[in-house]
DRENGUKOL-668558 format. One record per residue (C-alpha): x, y, z. Coordinates in Angstrom, 2 decimals. Layout:
N
> X, Y, Z
...
//
This chain:
198
> 10.71, -4.17, -20.07
> 6.93, -4.00, -20.45
> 5.32, -1.54, -18.00
> 3.07, -4.31, -16.73
> 6.22, -6.07, -15.49
> 7.34, -3.09, -13.39
> 7.52, -3.56, -9.63
> 4.39, -2.27, -7.94
> 4.73, -0.09, -4.87
> 2.50, -2.37, -2.77
> 4.27, -5.54, -3.94
> 7.66, -4.10, -2.95
> 6.48, -3.38, 0.57
> 4.59, -6.67, 0.97
> 8.01, -8.34, 0.58
> 8.64, -7.40, 4.21
> 6.45, -9.47, 6.52
> 5.23, -7.66, 9.61
> 6.09, -9.66, 12.77
> 2.44, -9.60, 13.86
> 1.49, -11.22, 10.54
> 4.23, -13.85, 10.91
> 2.94, -14.66, 14.41
> -0.63, -14.83, 13.04
> 0.48, -17.26, 10.31
> 2.13, -19.50, 12.88
> -0.97, -19.39, 15.09
> -3.67, -20.15, 12.47
> -1.68, -21.79, 9.67
> -0.72, -20.56, 6.20
> -3.95, -21.63, 4.51
> -6.22, -19.70, 6.88
> -3.86, -16.71, 6.93
> -3.87, -16.62, 3.11
> -7.69, -16.77, 3.01
> -7.90, -13.91, 5.53
> -5.35, -11.93, 3.50
> -7.36, -12.39, 0.30
> -10.53, -11.25, 2.09
> -8.68, -8.17, 3.40
> -7.46, -7.33, -0.13
> -11.00, -7.65, -1.48
> -12.30, -5.36, 1.25
> -9.47, -2.90, 0.58
> -10.44, -2.79, -3.10
> -14.06, -2.11, -2.13
> -12.98, 0.80, 0.10
> -10.75, 2.17, -2.66
> -13.72, 2.10, -5.05
> -16.05, 3.63, -2.45
> -13.67, 6.58, -1.96
> -13.67, 7.07, -5.74
> -17.46, 7.33, -5.66
> -18.19, 3.92, -7.18
> -20.99, 1.63, -6.01
> -19.79, -1.21, -3.80
> -21.57, -4.21, -2.30
> -22.78, -3.31, 1.17
> -21.95, -5.12, 4.39
> -21.59, -4.12, 8.03
> -17.87, -3.45, 7.56
> -18.40, -1.42, 4.38
> -21.17, 0.62, 6.04
> -18.88, 1.40, 9.01
> -16.05, 2.43, 6.67
> -18.49, 4.60, 4.70
> -19.64, 6.23, 7.94
> -16.00, 7.02, 8.82
> -15.36, 8.37, 5.30
> -18.41, 10.65, 5.51
> -17.25, 11.93, 8.92
> -13.85, 12.78, 7.45
> -15.49, 14.58, 4.51
> -17.68, 16.54, 6.91
> -14.79, 17.47, 9.22
> -12.26, 18.49, 6.55
> -14.59, 19.64, 3.75
> -12.06, 19.04, 0.96
> -13.22, 20.84, -2.18
> -10.82, 19.45, -4.73
> -10.38, 15.71, -4.26
> -8.71, 14.13, -7.30
> -8.75, 10.33, -7.50
> -5.46, 8.68, -8.29
> -4.62, 6.73, -11.41
> -1.88, 4.23, -12.20
> 1.45, 6.02, -12.58
> 4.75, 4.73, -13.99
> 8.38, 5.64, -13.43
> 10.22, 4.42, -16.53
> 13.69, 5.16, -15.16
> 13.25, 3.24, -11.88
> 10.77, 0.79, -13.46
> 8.05, 0.77, -10.82
> 4.40, 1.78, -10.74
> 1.63, 2.55, -8.31
> -1.85, 3.96, -7.92
> -2.38, 6.52, -5.13
> -5.86, 6.80, -3.63
> -6.37, 10.57, -3.91
> -4.92, 14.04, -3.51
> -6.55, 17.26, -2.38
> -5.70, 20.87, -1.53
> -4.50, 21.56, -5.09
> -2.26, 18.50, -5.07
> -0.39, 19.53, -1.92
> -1.80, 16.67, 0.17
> -1.52, 13.01, -0.86
> -3.73, 10.51, 0.97
> -3.78, 6.74, 1.11
> -6.86, 5.12, 2.64
> -6.55, 2.09, 4.91
> -9.00, -0.03, 6.89
> -6.52, -1.83, 9.14
> -6.72, -1.88, 12.94
> -3.63, 0.35, 13.24
> -1.47, 2.57, 11.03
> 1.67, 0.64, 10.06
> 5.11, 2.09, 9.16
> 5.09, 0.70, 5.62
> 2.01, 2.79, 4.79
> 4.14, 5.95, 4.79
> 6.83, 4.29, 2.68
> 4.05, 3.37, 0.25
> 3.08, 7.04, 0.10
> 6.78, 7.85, -0.43
> 6.69, 5.67, -3.55
> 3.59, 7.46, -4.83
> 5.22, 10.82, -4.09
> 8.15, 9.87, -6.36
> 5.71, 8.75, -9.08
> 3.97, 12.13, -8.84
> 7.19, 14.01, -9.52
> 7.82, 14.83, -5.83
> 5.09, 17.48, -5.94
> 2.78, 16.79, -2.93
> 4.06, 18.51, 0.21
> 2.31, 16.36, 2.80
> 1.65, 12.61, 3.07
> -1.37, 11.38, 5.00
> -2.90, 8.06, 6.00
> -6.68, 8.05, 6.40
> -7.61, 4.95, 8.40
> -11.32, 4.14, 8.20
> -12.42, 1.81, 10.98
> -14.61, -1.01, 9.71
> -15.65, -1.80, 13.30
> -16.52, 1.59, 14.83
> -17.24, 4.00, 11.97
> -14.54, 6.40, 13.18
> -11.43, 7.56, 11.33
> -7.80, 8.37, 12.05
> -6.05, 10.94, 9.85
> -2.30, 11.20, 10.41
> 0.54, 12.93, 8.58
> 4.00, 11.38, 8.27
> 5.60, 14.22, 10.26
> 3.52, 13.21, 13.27
> 5.71, 10.09, 13.42
> 8.99, 11.90, 12.75
> 9.24, 11.25, 8.98
> 9.40, 14.02, 6.41
> 7.97, 13.52, 2.93
> 11.49, 13.16, 1.50
> 12.45, 10.61, 4.17
> 9.39, 8.52, 3.26
> 10.52, 8.63, -0.39
> 14.07, 7.61, 0.52
> 12.69, 4.81, 2.68
> 10.71, 3.47, -0.27
> 13.74, 3.65, -2.57
> 15.77, 1.73, 0.02
> 13.09, -0.96, 0.15
> 12.97, -1.15, -3.66
> 16.75, -1.51, -3.86
> 16.78, -4.21, -1.16
> 13.99, -6.23, -2.77
> 15.69, -6.23, -6.18
> 19.10, -7.17, -4.74
> 17.53, -9.92, -2.63
> 15.63, -11.38, -5.60
> 18.77, -11.43, -7.76
> 20.78, -13.19, -5.07
> 17.96, -15.60, -4.27
> 17.65, -16.56, -7.94
> 21.42, -16.89, -8.36
> 21.69, -19.10, -5.26
> 18.91, -21.49, -6.28
> 20.40, -24.98, -6.30
> 21.03, -26.14, -9.84
> 19.42, -29.38, -10.90
> 22.03, -32.12, -10.79
> 22.50, -34.10, -13.97
> 23.86, -37.58, -13.41
> 25.75, -39.43, -16.09
> 24.18, -42.87, -16.42
> 27.30, -44.21, -18.12
> 25.44, -45.11, -21.34
//
């Protein structure tokens, strides 16, 4: 299999729809929900690039996220931030791109701009942890508020999940998604062919 065909960490976890998102879809309709989702992805990419030191198009939301990022930098003073790159696991056939690590690779961070920290964020970090050879000791979510300019920085252990448990959670999700896809494809109704009698 070509590496570009590997399952991506984020795609695996997006397979599971959050109930709040399902309710939102029902309230506003699929078309509007999809447009909002695309806008959120675009903003997420801009934040990812901003954290990597790239120039991004400014807006109120970007400026608030930048303010939160600068506050985090000032509070924690990390000296050795290393931006992530796309990583591949050829045995499990999945890939992902962590945001950054610091503290000599002991701390792995994924940056979010959502309203709240969601459970799947730590499973996402668990996937990255596997891709990095299970080296980072701690998994963190850095949530940059695009409304207030404040940040939230939380480690998986604060929610009762060790680094290894986050990794196992991701592997469980990966296994489920692959089994579900295989069964879904196998159960697709076959096109009926009718004999016309000619």
